[in-house]
C-alpha positions as MATLAB code, in Angstrom:
seq = 'MYLHLGGDITVMTNEIVGIFDLDNATVSYKTRDFLTYAEKKGKAETLSDDLPKSFVVCERNGEHNLYICQPAPATFIKRLEQFGKE';
ca = [
      11.249  -16.186   -0.873;
       9.895  -13.124    0.616;
      11.090  -12.106    4.522;
       8.298  -10.110    6.081;
      10.667   -7.208    7.822;
       7.404   -5.175    9.811;
       4.235   -3.082    8.879;
       3.687   -3.434    5.430;
       7.012   -4.110    3.919;
       8.236   -7.661    2.671;
      11.426   -7.933    0.876;
      12.664  -10.698   -1.558;
      15.598  -12.601    0.171;
      17.707  -12.247   -2.450;
      17.465   -8.351   -2.422;
      19.177   -8.231    1.452;
      22.520   -7.335    1.373;
      22.373   -7.232    5.562;
      20.748   -7.838    8.698;
      22.460   -5.951   11.395;
      22.255   -5.514   15.304;
      21.386   -1.648   15.869;
      22.715   -1.558   19.107;
      26.257   -3.573   18.187;
      26.185   -1.703   15.104;
      26.282    1.569   15.787;
      29.300    1.694   18.207;
      31.332    2.161   14.917;
      31.523    5.988   13.820;
      30.917    4.733   10.179;
      27.670    2.945   11.015;
      26.601    5.987   12.026;
      27.572    8.043    9.644;
      25.627    5.602    6.737;
      22.969    5.396    8.797;
      22.439    9.307    8.995;
      23.776    9.760    5.042;
      20.815    7.155    3.955;
      18.531    9.161    6.331;
      19.627   11.865    4.288;
      19.167   11.089    0.810;
      15.498    9.192    1.967;
      16.925    5.713    1.734;
      16.135    5.050    5.353;
      12.788    3.873    6.451;
      11.428    3.560   10.128;
       8.900    0.133    9.987;
       7.734    0.753   13.562;
       7.106    3.281   16.457;
       8.681    1.010   19.040;
      12.002    0.810   19.887;
      13.868   -0.459   17.027;
      16.845   -3.311   17.549;
      17.699   -4.064   13.815;
      18.052   -2.344   10.454;
      17.929   -4.329    7.275;
      20.091   -3.457    4.162;
      18.296   -4.369    0.512;
      19.367   -3.738   -2.966;
      17.120   -3.580   -6.079;
      18.055   -2.537   -8.942;
      21.373   -1.057   -7.927;
      20.032    1.294   -5.120;
      20.121    0.396   -1.845;
      17.538    0.755    0.585;
      17.608    0.919    4.705;
      14.969   -0.687    6.960;
      15.101    0.481   10.480;
      12.721   -2.567   12.301;
      11.893   -3.654   15.618;
      12.196   -7.551   15.480;
      15.940   -8.271   16.780;
      18.183   -9.939   13.728;
      17.992  -13.067   15.951;
      14.206  -13.189   14.941;
      14.799  -12.453   10.912;
      17.287  -15.817   10.945;
      14.751  -17.670   12.368;
      12.208  -16.675   10.323;
      14.660  -17.460    7.073;
      15.567  -20.629    8.924;
      12.190  -21.983    8.848;
      11.580  -21.627    5.623;
      14.832  -23.398    4.501;
      17.240  -20.365    3.787;
      20.023  -19.619    6.202;
];
């Protein structure tokens, strides 16, 4: 199954490592360091010009990619549940 993250980005659900709330997760300096590292390595992609509310970490062929998204994590969870995937 696929999950639309925003823009023209769709990922397979089995590639998703985690869906995180940007406000809550960035309280930790380790998460901020991870986001900074991903941006420096070119592994982070912002999918909207609107205020981001979440980020999604995906793994494909042993490589991690990070997508900074406008929808809240609850929106992604609803989409997954709607199609029978929790």
